[in-house]
N, C-alpha and C positions, 0 to 999 in steps of 0.2 A: 162664647162669646165674648171672653177677652182677647181671644186673636182679632175678631172682628173689627176691635175697636179699637185694638192697636195698628193694623192698618190703616183704619180710618183715619187714626192719629197722624200716620206719616204723612200720608196723602195732605192734609189738612195743611200739615205743619210747612209742607215743601210748599202747597198751594201759598200760603202766610207769606212765607219767607220772601218767594219769588215776589208776590205783592207789595209785598215792603220793600224792599232794595233793587225794587226793577231801577228806579230813577239812575240808581247810581254803579246801573248796566250789568246785579246780580242777578244768578238765575238760581233756581232750585228744582231739583225731580225726587221724586221717589219712586222707587223701587220695591215693587210687592210680590208674591210666589203666586200670582193670579187674583180676580176679580170672583168673586160665589156671590152671584144674587138671593141671596137664603131669604126665605119667606118673612123671617125679622126684620132684614133689611128694605127691604121691594120699598118702601116709602120713606126715604130720610129727610127727604125737605128740598127743598126748592133751591135752597142757596149752597146746601152740601151738595146736588144732584148733579150742579150748574160748576161748582169747584173744583169735582173727582172729573169732569168733560162727561157725565151721563146724561145732563139734559142739554141742549142749546139754551140761548137766550131767549126765544121764545117760551121754555119750559116743556121742549117736544121730548121724549124719550130721544138718546143717540144710543144705538144698537152699538156694539165695538164686539171685533170678532173673537176678543180674547176675555168677553164673558163669557163665565161659564154658569151652569144654571142649579138648584140644589132641589128642584122641583118638575 
């Protein structure tokens, strides 16, 4: 559980940094060793899903070729 949380934290930190300092031309990226859609993480919330690129602005799920499935 902690591993997944730390990966999510890295992605959200990078998204927050990028948003906060975008007016200054600062960008941020997070590199994580792969996404895992586990049953415990299937519904992280719309805002989080949008932040990590898993949902579009309308809230539709965006499938990525790098997602792995745990089930």
